[in-house]
C-alpha positions in Angstrom: 29.4 -9.1 5.3 26.6 -8.1 6.7 26.3 -10.2 9.7 22.3 -9.8 10.2 21.4 -10.3 7.0 23.1 -13.8 6.6 22.3 -15.0 10.2 19.0 -14.0 9.1 18.9 -16.0 5.9 20.4 -18.9 8.0 17.7 -18.8 10.0 14.6 -19.4 8.0 16.2 -23.1 7.3 15.8 -22.6 4.2 19.5 -22.7 3.1 20.8 -26.0 4.6 24.6 -26.4 4.3 25.2 -23.2 3.0 28.0 -20.6 4.9 27.9 -17.0 5.0 30.3 -16.9 2.1 27.7 -18.3 -0.4 25.5 -15.6 0.0 25.8 -12.5 -1.9 23.6 -9.4 -2.0 22.3 -6.0 -2.8 20.1 -3.0 -0.3 16.9 -2.0 -2.1 14.8 0.4 -1.2 12.4 0.6 1.5 10.8 3.6 4.1 10.7 1.3 7.0 11.9 -1.6 6.4 15.6 -2.8 4.7 15.1 -5.4 1.7 17.6 -7.1 0.4 17.7 -9.3 -3.4 19.6 -12.2 -2.0 21.8 -14.4 -4.5 22.9 -18.0 -3.6 22.9 -21.3 -6.0 22.2 -19.6 -9.1 18.9 -18.1 -7.5 17.4 -15.1 -6.2 15.2 -14.2 -3.6 14.0 -10.8 -1.9 14.7 -10.8 2.3 12.7 -8.8 4.2 13.3 -7.4 7.6 11.2 -5.7 9.5 11.8 -1.7 10.3 12.1 -1.0 14.1 8.9 0.7 15.8 6.5 -0.9 13.0 5.1 -3.7 15.5 3.7 -0.8 16.9 1.3 -0.8 14.1 1.4 -3.6 11.7 -0.2 -6.8 12.3 2.3 -9.1 10.9 -0.1 -12.0 11.3 -2.6 -10.6 9.4 0.4 -9.9 6.7 1.1 -13.5 6.7 -2.3 -14.4 5.7 -2.5 -11.2 3.0 0.9 -12.4 1.3 0.0 -16.0 0.9 -3.6 -15.4 -0.2 -2.4 -12.9 -3.3 0.8 -15.3 -4.1 -1.9 -18.0 -4.6 -3.5 -15.6 -6.5 -0.6 -14.8 -8.8 -0.8 -11.2 -7.8 2.3 -11.2 -5.2 5.6 -12.5 -5.5 6.0 -16.6 -4.0 6.4 -16.3 -0.8 8.7 -19.0 0.7 9.4 -17.7 4.4 7.2 -15.3 6.8 7.6 -15.2 10.3 4.9 -13.2 12.0 6.9 -12.8 15.4 9.7 -10.9 13.3 8.8 -10.1 10.2 11.2 -11.6 8.1 10.1 -12.7 5.0 11.8 -14.0 2.0 10.1 -14.7 -1.1 10.9 -15.3 -4.9 12.9 -12.6 -6.5 10.5 -11.8 -9.7 13.1 -11.8 -12.8 12.8 -9.5 -15.5 10.2 -7.0 -14.1 10.5 -3.0 -13.4 9.5 -1.8 -10.2 7.8 1.4 -11.3 7.4 4.6 -10.5 5.2 8.1 -11.3 7.2 8.3 -14.6 7.0 4.4 -15.6 3.0 4.5 -15.2 2.7 7.1 -17.9 2.3 4.6 -20.0 -1.2 3.5 -20.6 -0.7 -0.3 -20.7 1.2 -0.2 -17.2 -1.8 1.9 -15.6 -4.0 -1.1 -17.5 -2.2 -4.0 -15.8 -2.3 -2.2 -12.6 -6.3 -2.4 -12.9 -6.5 -5.7 -14.2 -4.0 -6.8 -11.6 -6.5 -5.4 -8.4 -9.3 -6.9 -10.2 -8.2 -10.7 -10.1 -7.3 -9.8 -6.2 -10.8 -8.6 -5.3 -11.8 -11.1 -7.1 -10.0 -13.8 -5.8 -12.8 -15.4 -3.2 -10.7 -15.9 -0.4 -10.6 -13.0 2.5 -8.1 -11.5 4.6 -8.4 -12.0 8.2 -8.4 -8.4 9.0 -10.1 -5.4 8.0 -8.2 -2.3 6.5 -11.5 0.9 8.0 -9.0 3.9 7.0 -11.6 6.2 9.6 -10.9 4.0 12.3 -7.4 4.1 11.3 -7.1 7.5 12.1 -8.8 7.1 14.9 -6.1 4.9 16.3 -3.1 6.7 14.4 -4.3 10.2 16.0 -4.5 8.5 19.4 -1.0 7.0 19.1 0.3 10.7 18.1 -1.6 11.8 21.6 -0.5 9.7 23.5 3.1 10.6 22.4 2.5 14.1 23.0 3.6 14.0 19.2 3.4 16.5 16.5 0.9 16.8 13.9 0.0 19.2 11.1 -2.0 22.4 12.3 -5.5 22.7 12.1 -6.0 18.4 11.1 -9.1 18.5 13.6 -11.1 20.9 11.0 -10.3 18.8 8.1 -11.0 15.7 9.9 -14.0 17.3 10.8 -14.9 17.8 7.4 -13.8 14.7 6.2 -16.7 12.6 8.7 -19.1 14.0 5.8 -17.1 12.2 3.4 -17.1 8.8 6.0 -21.3 9.8 6.1 -21.7 9.3 1.7 -19.7 6.4 1.9 -21.5 4.4 4.5 -25.3 5.7 3.1 -24.1 3.6 0.0 -21.9 1.2 1.4 -19.7 -1.1 -0.7 -18.9 -5.5 -0.4 -15.2 -5.4 1.2 -12.7 -7.0 -0.7 -9.6 -8.2 0.3 -7.0 -5.0 -0.9 -3.5 -4.0 -1.2 -4.3 -0.6 0.9 -1.0 1.0 0.5 0.1 0.9 -3.1 2.8 3.1 -3.8 4.1 2.5 -7.6 7.2 1.3 -6.3 5.1 -1.7 -4.5 4.3 -3.0 -8.7 7.0 -5.0 -10.7 5.9 -4.9 -14.4 7.5 -7.5 -16.6 5.4 -5.8 -19.4 3.4 -8.6 -19.9 2.1 -9.1 -16.3 2.1 -6.6 -13.2 2.8 -8.3 -10.1 2.0 -6.5 -6.8 4.4 -6.5 -3.4 4.3 -5.6 0.0 0.8 -6.1 1.9 2.0 -4.9 5.2 -1.2 -2.5 5.2 -3.4 -4.5 3.5 -7.0 -6.3 4.5 -10.7 -6.4 3.5 -12.1 -3.3 2.5 -13.7 -1.2 -0.4 -12.0 -2.0 -4.1 -12.3 1.3 -5.1 -9.5 2.7 -2.5 -7.1 0.5 -4.2 -7.8 2.8 -6.8 -7.9 5.8 -5.4 -4.6 5.4 -3.9 -2.7 4.7 -6.4 -4.0 7.2 -8.4 -3.2 9.4 -5.6 0.3 7.9 -5.1 1.5 7.8 -8.7 0.1 11.4 -9.3 -2.1 10.1 -12.0 -3.9 12.5 -14.6 -7.6 12.4 -15.6 -6.4 10.3 -18.4 -4.5 7.6 -16.3 -7.6 7.5 -13.6 -9.7 6.3 -17.1 -7.6 4.3 -18.1 -7.4 2.4 -14.6 -10.8 3.0 -14.1 -11.7 1.2 -17.6 -8.9 -1.4 -17.5 -10.7 -2.4 -14.1 -14.0 -3.0 -14.6 -13.3 -4.0 -18.6 -15.7 -1.1 -19.8 -17.9 1.4 -18.8 -17.6 3.0 -15.1 -20.5 2.9 -12.8 -21.0 6.5 -11.5 -20.8 5.5 -8.6 -17.5 3.4 -8.2 -15.9 6.4 -10.0 -17.0 8.7 -7.1 -16.4 6.5 -4.5 -12.6 5.8 -5.8 -12.0 10.1 -6.0 -13.4 10.0 -2.2 -10.4 8.0 -1.7 -8.5 10.1 -3.1 -8.7 13.0 -1.0 -9.0 10.3 2.1 -5.6 8.4 2.1 -4.0 11.8 2.1 -5.3 12.2 5.0 -4.8 9.0 6.6 -0.8 9.1 5.3 -0.9 12.4 6.8 -0.9 10.8 10.7 1.1 7.8 9.0 4.0 10.5 8.3 3.3 12.0 11.3 4.0 8.7 13.9 7.4 8.2 11.2 8.5 11.8 12.6 7.3 10.7 16.0 9.9 7.5 15.6 12.5 9.7 14.7 12.3 7.8 11.3 15.8 8.4 9.3 14.6 7.2 5.9 13.7 11.0 4.9 12.2 13.8 6.2 8.7 12.9 7.6 7.6 15.8 8.8 7.5 17.4 5.2 5.9 14.4 4.1 3.1 14.5 6.5 2.5 17.9 5.3 2.7 18.0 2.1 0.2 15.0 2.1 -2.2 17.2 4.5 -1.9 20.3 2.0 -3.0 17.2 -1.4 -5.8 16.5 0.8 -7.4 19.6 1.3 -6.7 20.8 -2.0 -8.5 17.9 -3.9 -11.3 18.3 -1.3 -12.0 21.9 -1.6 -12.0 21.5 -5.6 -15.3 21.2 -7.7 -14.6 17.4 -8.8 -14.6 16.2 -5.2 -18.2 18.1 -4.4 -19.5 17.3 -7.9 -18.5 13.4 -7.3 -19.4 13.8 -3.4 -22.9 14.7 -4.8 -23.4 12.0 -6.8 -22.6 9.5 -4.4 -25.3 10.7 -2.6 -28.2 11.1 -5.0 -27.0 6.9 -5.6 
């Protein structure tokens, strides 16, 4: 039995009278945190223990707000305990749900359920406590890397300068800010076949809703058919041309942002994977999309709107 895990569970105050031997658990995935399915007294829970160094770039108080807002909206798992000082979170385990991945998202029904879940959060009428501004975050991440005198991909500054044209195009047609996930990895979606849950709201903030759609498209490696299914489900039919254009812009920008995030993980010696290779891969994806005809056509549409 992992003493740290059981001590953390008992420290929530939710298991009065329980002892270490009453718990069983299994380690689940996670790039930066430790995640466990916990079984006790015939019930199942999810425990998240924050990874070392994550407090440098994650605002846990803001995440707490996001977690409860989205749980109330019926999209996140039920939140039972959240300690912003440590990053410990305990939620109800979602029974009968598949953790999504690129292959499972080949099902257009699952894609549609993801789009509908996004719309439910974006339209919930509530608000998060912070704003997720990709360009500000890029500046902050780059400053953090420079302060550490850390590695960044070669010629990063040239691509960031090109991204300023995207920033101008988006700013010329500002969108209302709504509660957004902002880090929709495929694995952050849990699908029951009838309902899609979205978990892990660490990076969330008020943002342009099209960021969520564009980021999911990139993370789950959507093709044009999947992009269309996502957009049509989100809008309930016809897709406004300017919204489609914003989604395409954000597909490139999310790769650029997560390039820097990966470089920070590499600088912090995060052992979860080869984060230098991760950052280099994201950077190459960004440059490829920004050089594509589709990207330039959609940027023109946005500027003409």
